[in-house]
N, C-alpha and C positions, 0 to 999 in steps of 0.2 A: 538245350538251354532255352531256345525260343518257345518250345512247346510248354515247358514248365512255367515260363513267364505268362504265357497266354492263359494257361490253366488257372494260375493264381489270380490273375486279373479278372477272369470270368467268374471265379468264386466270390471275389470281393463285390463285383457288380451285382451278382445274384443276391448276396447277403443284404446289401443296401436296399435293393428294390423290394425284397420280400419283407423287410421290416419297416419300410417307410410307409407313412399314411398315404392313402390315395389322394389324387388331386381332384377336388370336388368343385372347382371354380366353374366349370362348364356343364355341370350336371343339372338337368331339369327334372326334379322329382315327379312332375306330372307326366313326363314321358317315360319314366322308368316303370317297367313291369316287375312287380314284386311277387315272389312265390308266397302262397298262403302258408302260415305257420300254425302249428298246434303245440303250444308250449306248456309244460307242467309247472315251470317256475317263473313265468312272466316273460316280458319282452322289453327290448330297448331298440332304439333306432340305430341302424347300421352306420358304417363309417361316413357316409355322406348325408345321413339323416333322412333317408327316403324309405327304406324297407325295415320291417320288423325283423328282429333277430332274437332267438331264444337265449335267455340266460341259462347257464349251466347250473344244474341242481347240486345241492350238497352231495359229495361223494362221487360225482360224475367226473369223467376224464376231461381235462382241459389242455389245450395246446396254445401257449402264448403266441407262437408264430402266427396262428390264425386269429389272433386277437379275441379269443374266447373270453367272455366275462362271466363271472360267477354271481349268484344272487347276493343280496345285501348282507353284509357282515361275513362274507366268505371270500377267500382269495384262492387263486390257483397256486397251490403249494407243489413245487416240483418234486418228482420222485427222486431225481438225481440232480442236485443243483450244479454239479460240475459239467453237465451237458449244456452246451450253448443253445440259446433260443433259436439261432439261425439253423441249427442242425436238428430241429424238431423236438426239443425237450418237451416232455409231457408231465402232467401232474394231476392232482385231484382237487376239486373245490372243497376247501376245509374252512371251518368256522374260525374267525379271527376275532378275539375279544376286543371290543371297542372301549377305549378309555373314556371316562365321563368328562364331558366338556364343562368346566367350571366357570366359563366366562359369563354366564347369565345367572349364576347362583348368588344368593345373598345368605349371609350367616349372621345370626345374632349371638353375641357373647354377653352373658350376664355375670 
């Protein structure tokens, strides 16, 4: 009984830690050494805003657990939505149609 309780507790802690954002309060970007990147689909700043990270290209495999980001107008669409993110669900970057924002539109009626 104790073994199963410890196992469940360790799985919960691992899940929380693996899906929580990093604590960037004490990160000094000037002291961080970033690996150079060569990206086909552009870059964004990583979790603490220091290092460049490659966007995933359309059709490329993405893993939400690793906080992969797809290029603009693309989302990581899971291959099997029933697989939980904490257990390494995978997907592909697919185009997501954007709805037109009508907030700045004017229309004349005659």
